[in-house]
C-alpha positions as CSV (number, residue, x, y, z in Angstrom):
1,M,0.0,0.0,0.0
2,S,1.0,3.6,-0.1
3,N,3.5,5.5,2.0
4,L,1.5,8.6,3.1
5,L,3.1,11.9,2.2
6,D,4.4,14.5,4.6
7,E,1.5,16.9,4.0
8,T,-1.0,14.2,5.0
9,P,-2.5,14.8,8.5
10,T,-0.7,12.9,11.2
11,P,-2.2,9.6,12.3
12,A,-3.4,11.3,15.5
13,Q,-5.2,14.0,13.5
14,Q,-6.8,11.2,11.5
15,G,-8.1,9.5,14.7
16,F,-5.6,6.7,14.8
17,F,-3.8,5.4,18.0
18,F,-1.8,2.5,19.3
19,P,-4.0,0.4,21.5
20,A,-3.1,-1.3,24.7
21,E,-1.7,-4.8,24.4
22,W,-4.9,-6.3,25.9
23,H,-7.0,-5.0,23.0
24,P,-8.1,-8.0,20.9
25,H,-5.4,-9.2,18.5
26,A,-5.8,-10.2,14.9
27,A,-2.4,-11.9,15.2
28,T,1.0,-11.8,16.8
29,W,4.1,-11.3,14.6
30,L,7.5,-13.0,15.2
31,T,10.8,-13.0,13.3
32,W,12.3,-16.5,13.1
33,P,15.9,-16.7,14.4
34,H,18.1,-17.9,11.6
35,T,21.5,-16.2,12.0
36,E,24.0,-16.1,14.9
37,A,23.2,-12.4,15.5
38,S,21.8,-13.1,19.0
39,W,22.5,-16.8,19.7
40,S,25.5,-18.8,18.6
41,R,24.7,-22.0,16.7
42,E,24.9,-24.0,20.0
43,R,22.9,-21.5,21.9
44,L,20.2,-21.4,19.2
45,E,19.7,-25.1,19.6
46,L,19.4,-24.7,23.4
47,M,16.8,-21.9,23.1
48,M,14.7,-23.5,20.4
49,P,12.6,-25.7,22.6
50,A,11.4,-22.7,24.6
51,Y,10.9,-20.7,21.5
52,L,8.7,-23.4,20.0
53,D,6.7,-23.6,23.2
54,F,6.2,-19.8,23.0
55,I,4.9,-20.1,19.4
56,K,2.6,-23.0,20.4
57,A,1.2,-21.0,23.3
58,I,0.5,-18.0,21.1
59,A,-1.2,-20.2,18.5
60,D,-3.5,-21.6,21.1
61,S,-4.9,-18.1,21.5
62,E,-4.6,-16.4,18.1
63,P,-3.0,-16.6,14.7
64,V,0.8,-16.3,14.5
65,C,2.6,-14.7,11.5
66,I,6.3,-15.3,11.3
67,N,8.9,-13.4,9.2
68,A,11.0,-16.4,8.0
69,H,13.7,-14.8,5.8
70,N,13.5,-17.0,2.7
71,E,12.2,-20.3,1.4
72,L,14.9,-22.4,3.0
73,V,14.3,-20.8,6.4
74,M,10.6,-21.3,6.0
75,Q,11.1,-25.0,5.3
76,Q,13.3,-25.4,8.3
77,A,10.9,-23.5,10.5
78,R,7.9,-25.5,9.3
79,M,9.7,-28.8,10.0
80,R,10.6,-27.7,13.6
81,L,7.1,-26.5,14.2
82,L,5.5,-29.7,12.9
83,M,7.9,-31.8,15.0
84,A,7.0,-29.8,18.1
85,G,3.3,-30.4,17.5
86,A,2.3,-26.8,16.7
87,N,-1.1,-26.0,15.2
88,M,0.0,-25.1,11.7
89,D,-3.5,-24.0,10.8
90,R,-2.9,-21.0,13.1
91,I,0.7,-20.3,11.9
92,K,1.7,-18.4,8.7
93,L,5.3,-18.4,7.6
94,L,6.3,-15.5,5.3
95,P,9.6,-15.1,3.3
96,F,10.4,-11.6,4.7
97,P,14.2,-11.1,5.0
98,S,15.6,-10.3,8.5
99,N,18.9,-9.8,10.3
100,D,17.8,-10.7,13.8
101,S,14.8,-11.9,15.8
102,W,13.6,-9.0,17.9
103,C,10.2,-8.2,16.3
104,R,9.1,-5.9,19.1
105,D,11.7,-3.4,17.9
106,H,12.0,-3.9,14.2
107,G,8.4,-4.9,13.5
108,P,5.5,-2.5,12.5
109,A,3.5,-0.4,14.9
110,F,-0.1,-1.1,14.1
111,L,-2.5,1.8,14.7
112,I,-6.3,1.5,14.8
113,N,-9.2,3.9,14.2
114,P,-12.2,2.2,15.7
115,A,-14.7,4.8,14.5
116,K,-13.7,4.2,10.8
117,K,-12.9,0.5,11.3
118,E,-9.5,1.2,9.8
119,R,-5.9,0.3,10.6
120,M,-2.5,1.7,9.5
121,I,1.2,1.1,10.2
122,V,3.9,3.4,11.5
123,N,7.2,2.6,9.8
124,W,9.6,3.9,12.4
125,G,13.3,3.7,11.7
126,Y,15.4,1.0,13.3
127,N,19.1,1.1,13.9
128,A,19.7,-2.0,16.2
129,W,19.6,0.0,19.5
130,G,22.0,2.8,18.5
131,G,24.0,1.0,15.8
132,K,25.2,-1.7,18.2
133,Y,24.6,-4.7,16.0
134,P,25.0,-4.1,12.3
135,P,23.8,-5.1,9.8
136,Y,20.1,-4.2,10.4
137,D,19.0,-3.1,6.9
138,K,16.7,-6.1,6.4
139,D,15.1,-5.7,9.8
140,N,14.4,-2.0,8.9
141,L,12.4,-3.1,5.9
142,I,10.0,-5.5,7.7
143,P,7.3,-2.9,8.6
144,T,6.8,-1.9,4.9
145,A,6.8,-5.6,3.8
146,I,4.0,-6.3,6.4
147,A,2.1,-3.2,5.3
148,H,2.0,-4.5,1.7
149,Y,1.1,-8.0,2.8
150,R,-1.8,-6.6,4.9
151,H,-2.8,-4.0,2.3
152,L,-2.4,-1.2,4.9
153,D,-1.3,2.3,4.4
154,Y,1.9,3.2,6.2
155,V,3.5,6.4,7.4
156,T,7.3,6.9,7.8
157,P,8.1,9.5,10.5
158,G,11.8,9.4,9.7
159,I,13.1,8.9,13.2
160,I,14.4,5.9,15.2
161,M,11.8,4.3,17.6
162,E,11.6,0.8,19.1
163,G,8.5,-1.0,20.2
164,G,10.1,-2.2,23.5
165,S,10.9,1.4,24.5
166,V,7.2,2.4,24.8
167,E,4.3,1.1,26.9
168,F,0.6,2.1,26.5
169,N,-2.5,2.1,28.6
170,G,-4.9,2.5,25.7
171,A,-6.4,5.7,27.2
172,G,-3.9,8.3,26.0
173,T,-0.9,7.6,28.1
174,L,2.6,6.4,27.1
175,L,5.4,5.3,29.4
176,T,9.0,5.4,28.3
177,S,12.6,5.9,29.6
178,R,15.0,8.8,29.2
179,A,18.0,6.5,29.0
180,C,16.6,5.1,25.8
181,L,14.5,7.7,23.9
182,L,16.8,10.6,24.8
183,N,20.0,8.6,24.0
184,K,22.1,10.4,21.4
185,N,22.6,7.1,19.6
186,R,19.0,7.2,18.4
187,N,17.9,10.7,17.4
188,P,20.8,13.0,18.3
189,N,19.2,16.1,16.7
190,L,15.9,15.9,18.5
191,T,15.1,17.5,21.9
192,Q,12.8,15.8,24.4
193,A,10.0,18.1,23.4
194,Q,10.4,17.2,19.8
195,I,10.4,13.5,20.6
196,E,7.3,13.9,22.6
197,Q,5.6,15.5,19.7
198,Y,6.5,12.6,17.5
199,L,5.0,10.2,20.1
200,R,1.8,12.3,20.2
201,D,1.5,12.5,16.4
202,Y,2.3,9.0,15.4
203,Y,1.1,6.9,18.4
204,G,-2.0,9.0,19.1
205,V,-1.3,9.6,22.8
206,Q,-1.8,12.7,24.8
207,Q,0.5,12.1,27.8
208,I,4.1,10.9,27.9
209,L,5.4,9.8,31.3
210,W,9.1,9.3,31.8
211,V,11.2,7.1,34.0
212,E,15.0,7.4,34.1
213,D,16.6,4.1,33.2
214,G,16.3,0.3,32.8
215,I,17.8,-2.9,34.3
216,V,21.4,-4.1,34.3
217,G,22.4,-6.1,31.3
218,D,19.8,-4.5,29.0
219,D,21.7,-3.6,25.8
220,T,18.7,-1.5,24.6
221,D,19.7,1.4,26.9
222,G,16.7,0.9,29.2
223,H,13.6,-0.5,27.5
224,I,10.4,0.0,29.5
225,D,9.2,-3.5,28.8
226,D,11.7,-4.9,31.3
227,T,10.6,-2.6,34.1
228,V,7.1,-1.2,33.9
229,R,4.0,-2.7,32.2
230,F,0.4,-1.5,32.1
231,V,-2.1,-4.1,33.0
232,N,-5.2,-1.8,32.8
233,E,-5.7,1.9,32.2
234,D,-4.7,2.9,35.8
235,T,-2.4,0.0,36.9
236,V,1.2,-0.9,36.3
237,L,3.2,-3.9,37.2
238,A,6.6,-2.5,38.2
239,A,9.7,-4.6,38.6
240,I,11.3,-4.3,42.1
241,E,14.6,-5.5,43.6
242,H,14.6,-5.7,47.5
243,N,18.2,-6.8,47.9
244,P,20.3,-3.6,48.4
245,A,23.4,-5.4,47.2
246,D,21.9,-6.2,43.8
247,A,22.9,-3.9,40.9
248,N,19.2,-3.5,40.0
249,Y,18.3,-2.2,43.5
250,A,19.0,1.5,42.9
251,P,17.6,1.9,39.4
252,L,14.4,0.1,40.2
253,Q,13.9,2.0,43.5
254,E,14.3,5.2,41.5
255,I,11.7,4.1,39.0
256,H,9.2,3.3,41.8
257,H,9.9,6.8,43.2
258,E,9.2,8.3,39.8
259,L,6.0,6.3,39.3
260,R,4.6,7.4,42.7
261,Q,4.8,11.0,41.5
262,M,2.8,10.4,38.3
263,T,-0.8,11.4,37.6
264,L,-2.8,10.0,34.7
265,L,-5.0,12.0,32.3
266,N,-8.1,11.1,34.4
267,G,-6.4,12.7,37.4
268,K,-5.7,9.5,39.2
269,P,-2.3,8.4,40.5
270,L,-0.9,5.2,39.1
271,N,-1.9,2.1,40.9
272,I,1.5,0.4,41.3
273,I,1.9,-3.4,41.9
274,E,5.3,-4.7,42.7
275,L,6.7,-7.5,40.6
276,P,9.8,-9.2,42.0
277,M,12.9,-9.5,39.9
278,P,14.2,-13.1,39.4
279,D,17.5,-14.2,40.9
280,P,20.4,-12.9,38.8
281,V,20.9,-14.8,35.6
282,V,24.6,-14.8,34.7
283,S,26.3,-16.4,31.7
284,D,30.1,-16.3,31.0
285,G,30.4,-13.6,33.7
286,Q,27.7,-11.4,32.1
287,R,24.5,-10.3,33.9
288,L,21.6,-11.0,31.6
289,P,18.4,-8.8,31.5
290,A,16.1,-11.4,33.1
291,S,12.8,-9.8,34.1
292,Y,9.3,-11.2,34.6
293,A,7.9,-7.9,33.2
294,N,8.9,-9.1,29.7
295,F,5.6,-11.0,29.2
296,L,3.3,-11.0,26.2
297,I,-0.4,-10.5,26.5
298,T,-2.4,-12.6,24.0
299,N,-6.2,-12.9,23.5
300,K,-6.5,-15.7,26.0
301,S,-3.3,-15.8,27.9
302,V,-0.3,-14.0,29.4
303,I,3.0,-15.7,28.4
304,V,5.6,-15.0,31.1
305,P,9.4,-15.8,31.1
306,T,10.6,-17.9,34.0
307,F,14.2,-18.4,35.2
308,R,14.5,-21.6,37.2
309,C,14.3,-19.8,40.6
310,A,12.1,-19.6,43.7
311,K,10.7,-16.3,42.6
312,D,9.1,-17.8,39.5
313,Q,5.9,-18.9,41.1
314,P,5.3,-15.8,43.2
315,A,5.8,-13.7,40.1
316,L,3.3,-15.8,38.1
317,D,0.8,-15.5,40.9
318,I,1.1,-11.7,41.0
319,I,0.6,-11.5,37.2
320,E,-2.4,-13.9,37.4
321,G,-4.0,-11.5,39.8
322,C,-3.8,-8.7,37.3
323,F,-5.3,-10.6,34.4
324,P,-8.6,-12.3,35.4
325,G,-9.9,-14.4,32.6
326,R,-6.5,-15.0,31.0
327,Q,-4.4,-18.1,31.4
328,I,-1.0,-17.4,32.8
329,I,1.6,-19.5,31.0
330,G,5.2,-19.6,32.4
331,I,7.9,-20.7,29.9
332,D,11.5,-21.2,30.9
333,S,13.4,-18.3,29.3
334,T,16.8,-19.0,30.7
335,E,18.3,-19.9,27.3
336,I,16.3,-17.3,25.4
337,V,17.5,-14.4,27.6
338,W,21.1,-15.3,26.7
339,G,20.2,-13.3,23.5
340,L,19.5,-10.3,25.8
341,G,15.7,-10.3,25.5
342,S,12.6,-12.5,26.1
343,F,9.0,-13.1,25.0
344,H,7.8,-9.4,24.7
345,C,11.0,-8.5,22.9
346,L,10.5,-11.3,20.4
347,S,6.9,-10.4,19.5
348,Q,4.7,-7.6,18.2
349,Q,0.9,-7.8,18.4
350,E,-1.3,-6.9,15.5
351,P,-4.6,-5.4,16.9
352,G,-8.0,-6.0,15.4
353,V,-10.2,-3.0,14.8
């Protein structure tokens, strides 16, 4: 479909907005891991069982669309999925080329206009978290490939923006972090005020709330989807570390302090529910960005990363209390997080309208 021109009214002016993740999905999008960009060949084999469990869990709830690079990768993915017992009637493999697997960040941002029963895509720029992991040229083309596949108009703001850096309540509020969005490795020529205007214009929000930073080991410079997640219009799950000796103690305490100062558009303070951090996950001396907050909400479930520790079940219980009517599915993400992300990072929801 067409790339809307600069003189076209912004998506917000046209009545489009990015809905909350619990809005009904038409599908969830993934990008199949096929290179050694995030996992070595050996690590890829170790993470694959959990990745396949993740796909099967999504497919139990809604269709899954997978960017699978080329025909060979599509064949390999189909064989793995069939052997794992996945419901292939709910899974669509597409030969859209990619460099890496983090669809939350390189995938499209789907906007909806419920009044007109219309959707569109925002084709944000993507530079692999500040140019850290070239090449990323194929990843940067995925939103337009999906727009053409879905026959949707798309708009290209011309700035860098990653899906994991923003969190929405569906009622006009966006949460993000200064460490990421104001980092000079993304949009060095833009001020905070200019970035906020882009967020209003292209995500259709009215309020931007800022926290300072993210968790240790997060190579994205502080993505919000590891620290604070909306579970309804007024409530957030916020990661907390109670051990003062842990490196995440200070940044997460600061985030909670900032959250307590916030007021939503309806005048209410945020309802903050504490979500424990897992025990540290360390590999080859490196602290990995393990967080229960990196869950994915689907139409029927919430898929939560677990990390083989005693805090797994309490975290699942807390999340279950926030999502009545949805099944809470814990999947071991210890091998997946070696790639420096988990289930939310790997996926991008496509809302229905």
